[in-house]
Each structure stands twice: as structure tokens, then as C-alpha cells.
N, C-alpha and C positions, 0 to 999 in steps of 0.2 A: 797368747793364743796357743791352744793345744796344737802340738806338732802335727798330729793326724788331720786336724781340721784345716790347717794351712795347706797341707798336701792336697786335700780334697778341693779346696778353693782354687788352687793352681790348675788342677785338672778341669774344673768347671770353667775357669777363665779361658783356658786353651780352647775348649769346645765352643764357647760363646764369642770367641774372637777378641777377648780382652786380656790376653796373657801378658803382652808387653806393658800394658797400662798397669796391670797388677804388680809386675816386677818393679816398675818405676815407683809405685806407691810404697812397696816394701823397702826399696832402696832409700826412700826419703825419710823413713821413720828414724828418729834419733835412737830409739831402743826397740829392738824386736825381741820379744820373749818367746822362746820355744819351750813350751811346757810339756812334760811327759815324753821327753826324748827317749827313744828306744822301745816304746810300747807298740807303735804302728809298724807292721811289716812294710818294707820298702820295695817298690817295683823299680825297674831300670829307669823308667821315666821320672819317678819321684826322686831318685838319686841325682839325675841330671838337673832337675828343677831345683833341688836343694843347692847343688853346686852353683847354679846361676844366681840364686838369691844371695848366697854367702859371698860369691865373687863380686857382686855389685856393691856389697856393704863393706868389703874388706878394707881395713884401715881408714874408713871414713865414718862409720856408724858403729854403735854398740849392739851386740847380740848376747842375750843371756839364755843359757840352756839349763833347764831343770831336768833331772833324771834320777831314777832309782837304779839305773844300770851303771855299774862301775865304769869309770873312764877307760880302764884297760880292756873293756869289752866293746867299746864304740867302733873300733875298726871292724871287728867281726860282725857287729850289727849292721854296719853299712854295706857289707857284702862285697861288691866288686872292689878288688884291691886297689886298682888304679884310681877309681872315683873316690874310694875311702881315703886314700892318701891326699888327694886334692881337696876334698871337703874338710878333712881334719887339719890340713895345713892352714887353711883360711880361718877355721874356727878356733884352733888352739894357739896359733901364733899370737903373742902378746896377751894371752888369756890369763885370768886370775882364777884359780880353782879354789872353791870353798867346799870342803867336805863336812857335812853335818853328821853329828853322832847323836845317839840316844833314841828314845822311843818316838814314834810317829805322834805328832800332835793330835791327830784324829783318834789314835788309840788312847792317848792320855785323857782327852776330853770324854771319850766314851766311858772310860773307867771311872772318872770323877763323877760323871752324871749318873752312874749306876745303871747305865744302859748296856747290860751284858750282851744283848743281841747285837748291838752296834759294834761292840768290842769283838765279838766272834766274827762279824762280817769283815773286819779289818785284819784279823789274824789269819783267816783262812784264805 
């Protein structure tokens, strides 16, 4: 699930009265994939919600994060130093980091297919 979409769903669930049920659902997933970490700006409420989600999953379920933002900038991205420490403690403890190198697969595919417009879209 795209990280920004998850945050939006949590806001909606809170407004509709289903926040705790949504947290229970996220807690029960064997694997939660947070795609595009670092793209969506975070509000104070989003940081607190993220902490709740990760706290509930800590050492019981797996969470996979994909990001183009280097790990050494995650603390800065999260903003509030106290919440950033708490979030990253739960996320990074016992984590396995896999750093991919090389060209983006989208760029490579666009170049192979001769779609120079698509290649330009991914480069700019």
C-alpha cells in the first residue's frame, strides 16, 4: 500500500469512527508494505498514527518499507525528533536493509522500448 494512501485511510477511519478497527486490521496483517516512504509530507497526527501502527506490529508482524529517500534522512523526514526516535526504534530494530543500485527499471524499460518521452518523464 502506498504510504500516503495508508495515512489518508487512517484519517478517514478516524472521521468515520472506525479508527480502532482499522488499527486492528493493520496489526493482524502478516506483512504490511509501506511503499513510497518519504514522499508524503507528514502532519503531527500522521506521525502519531504511524507510531500506533508500528507499535502494534512491533516484534509480532513484518513491515516492509520501500523508499527512494536514503535511510540516513528518515529521521529528518519524520520531523518531530521524539516521535521520529520512537518510530524508527520500532521500524529499524531487527530490520534487514537492502539497498538497490543501478538504474530504475522504469528507465531501463522505457529506453529499451524506444519510448524516449517515457524516459524523459522518469529522468526529470
